[in-house]
C-alpha positions, 0 to 999 in steps of 0.5 A: 500500499505504501509503495502505491501511494509513493508511486502515485505521488512520484507520477504527480510530481513529474506531471506537475514539473511538466512544462505545459502545467508549469507554464499554465500555473506561472501564467496563472499566478504571474502579472505583468505590471508594465502593461496597463491593458491587463490591469483590472478595475480594482488594480486601477482604483487601488493605484488611483487611491494611493496617488490621491493619498500621496498628493493629499499628504504632500498638500498637508505637509506644505500646509503644516510647514509653511501655513501654520507657523505664520498663523501662530506667529500672527495670533501670538502678536494679536494676543500679546497686543490685546494683553498689553492693551488690557493692563493699560486700561487697569492702570487708569483704574483706582487702586484696589483698596478704594473700589466699591466692594458689593455685597455680592462679591466675595461671599464667604460661607466658610473658609477655604482649606488652603492658605489663609482660607480667604483666598479662592484657588485662582486668587490673583493679588493684582486683580482680586481684593477683599477686605474681610473686616469692611462691612457694606 
């Protein structure tokens, strides 16, 4: 039984090595990328997608390298000038101690758990003022 199987596989292998079978198999699985006529619609579509992706990538690379830095510089300059104008306006106001404290400002129902308990977490000495002893 083993000898019969061995002879069968030997004949099968010899038949597969025959030129006619080998050419058919090679022709079936090989493709020729040099000729465009042999390409099917799927291959053409994939190549078009790859080309579009390459062009789009190049476009966004140019936008990122040449468009974003000037936009950031302009935005930074605008923010800087607005910041300076804002603090120039504050310099014309009276000192913080002389400003009117309204009853709805700086309401404290209990002390904060940090610092002296009177200042909020975002307290800024140059902007915020609260006189604890002052009664309105």
